[in-house]
N, C-alpha and C positions, 0 to 999 in steps of 0.2 A: 674690857677685862679678859685676861688670858684664861685658857682652859686650865682648870685646877684638878689634877688627878685625885687629890684627897677628897674634895667635895664630890667628885664623880663616884668614888668608891663608897662614900658615906650614903649618897643618894641611892646607889645600886642595891644596898641592903637595908634601906630604910623601911620600917614597918608599914608606912603609908603606901609606898610603891608596891611592896609585896602584896598588901591587901588589895590594892587596885588591880594587880595582875591576877590574883585569885578570883576577884569578881568578874574580870573579863573571861577567864577560863570557865568559871561556873556558868555564866550566862550563855556562852557559846555552846557548851555541852548540853545544857538544858534545852536550848532552842533546837539544836541539831537532832537530838534524840527524839523530841516531840515531832519535829517536822518530818523526820524519816518515818516515824510510826504512822503518821497521818497521810503522807504523800502516796503510799501504795494504793489504798482504797480510792484516793482522789484520782490517781493515774488510771486505775481500772474504770472509774466512773467517766473519765473523759472519752472513753471508747464505748460507753454504754449505748445499747439500742434504744433506751428510753430517752426521748428527746428532752424531756423536762430536766432529768438528771444531767444529761450531757451538756446542755446549754447553760444550766446553772453553774456547773463546775468550770466550764469554759469562760464564763463571765467573771468568776472569782479569780481564775488564773490570770486572765487578761488585765483585770483591775489592779491586782497587787504586783504584777510584773511591770506595770506601767508607772506606778507611783514611786517616787524616790523614797528610800528608806527613812530619811530624816523627816519627810512629810508625814509618813505613817506614824512614826514615833511621836511627833508633836500632836497629831490628831488624837492618838490614844491617850496621851498624858493630859492634854488640855481640853480635848473635845468630849471624851466620855464623861467626865465629871459634870460638864455643862448639860449634856443630854440626859444622863441618868444619875440622879442624886446618890445612888448607892455607892458610886465610885468616889464620892467626896470623903470617904472614911479613911482612917489612918492605915488600914490594911492595904490600900491601893498605893503601893510604894513605887519609886522609880524603877526598881529592879523588875517588879511585876509588869509595869507598863512596857518596859523594854522587851521583856519576855513575850508578851502578847503580840506586840507589833512586829518583832523580828520573826516570830513563829509564823504569823500570817504571811509574811513575805517569803520565808523559807519554804513553807509548804508549797507555795505557788511554783517556785523555781525547781524544787526537788520533784514535784509531781510531773512537771514537763520533762525532766530528765528520765524519770521512770517510764513515762508514756512512750518516749522515743525508744527506750531500750526494749520494752515489751513489744512494740510494733515492729522492731527490726527482726524479730524471730520468725514471723510468718505463721501460717496455719499448719504448715507441714509438721512442726513439732507436736502440736496438739493431735493431729490425725495419727501420727505414729504412736503416741501414747494411748490413744483410744483403741488402736489396733492391738495393743498389748493388754487390753482389758482394764486400763486405769480409768477411774472416774474423772470428771472435769476438774474437781478440786485436787485430786491426786496428781493429775497431769500438770496442773499449774504449780503445785507446791514442789514436786519432785523433778520436773523437767523444765518448765518454762522459767520459773522464778530464779533458780540458781544461775541459769545462763544470762538472764536479764541483769542480775546483780553484777556479774562479771563485766558486762558491757557498761553498766551505769556507774560502777565504783569510781573510776577516775574522775568523772564529772561531779559525782556526789562529794568526793573528798576536796575537789577544787572549790566547790560551793561552801564546804565547811571552812576552808581557809579564808575565803572571801568574807564569810560570816564573822570569823574571829576578828578580822580587821575592821569590819563594819560596826563592831561594838563601840568603837571610838565615837560614833555619832550619838551615843546615848548621853554624851555630855550636855546635849541640848535639853534634856529632861532631868538634869542634876544627878544622874547616877554616878557614883564615885568609882568608875572603872579606871583603867590604867591611864588614859589620856586626861581625864578630869583630874585625877590625883596629880599628874605631872603639871598641869596648868596651875593648879592651886599652889603647888610647891614653888613653881617659878614666880608666881605673884608674891609669895612670901620672902623669897630669897634673891630674886632678880638674877639668878644663875641659869640662863637659857640653855647654853651649850651642854652643860653637864647633865641637866635633867632630861633634855630631849635625847641626848646620847643614851641615857639609861633606858628611856622608853623604847627607843629604836632597838636596843640590844634585847630587851624583853620580847618584843614582837618577833625579832629574828629567831630567837630561841624557840618560841612557841610554834611558829610556822615551820621551822626546821624539824621539830619533833613530829608535827602532823605529816610532813612530807615523808619522813622516814617510816612512820606508821602506815602511810598509804602504800609505800613500796613493799613493806612486809606483808600487808593484807593481800595485795595483788599477787604476790608470789605464792602465798598460802592457798589462795583460791584457784590459781592456775595450775598448781602442782598435780592435783588428781587428774585433770584433763591432759596434762603433759605425759603422765605415766600411762594413761590409757592409749594415747597416740603412739607412744614408744612401743607399748606391748603389741599394738596392731601391726606396726611396721616390722617388729621382730618376727611375728608369726608369718607375715607375708614373705619375709626373706627366707625363713626356714622352709616354707612351702615351695618357694621358687628353687632353692638349692636341692630339695628332695626330689623335685620333678626332673631336675637335670641329672 
């Protein structure tokens, strides 16, 4: 069968595909927001002086970075109800199972990114903040964390993009996200090219929006530091000219 533009356009705006895309976006945002909120304390704990805390979190990060995403999803969806009867209820939906599994993996990866960003700053930043009379919490919040976020942001956004595409694995637990909806529509119509082209276009648009958002956020976060650097350079030039 030849490619039919009419079928392609109908599929592109079909309610089923739009709903699948919204499910993909909703799952990705929920997972990334939760993973980002949890990854910072985990990243701090990875460098904790308390061995029990440090080794427990290291084991967690090692475990969920080692396991394939699809295996985690299958274990959450099929394993938890077998181990704990409470998960056999109707409230334990495929969306919730995917959210739990992908969050566990996302926290592990994001925590490692934040740990590397925090570790790259060194102790000099904290010592300088302490010399200014800042408490440890103030030094972390006002000095260390903003710089660490600037370093970690590209990797965190790349992780978000990977997460968005990884939601397609949720078809294994019957979540009707974008790829599941596409596969079901193909099974009903046998129009492979048109529906796969629609799914491809949806992913391209979603990833492109995230990429543009990443560039905008990076520019916004870099602007204050660029202005400070330019101000210092301008003052240095004025001093040099005045001395001559």
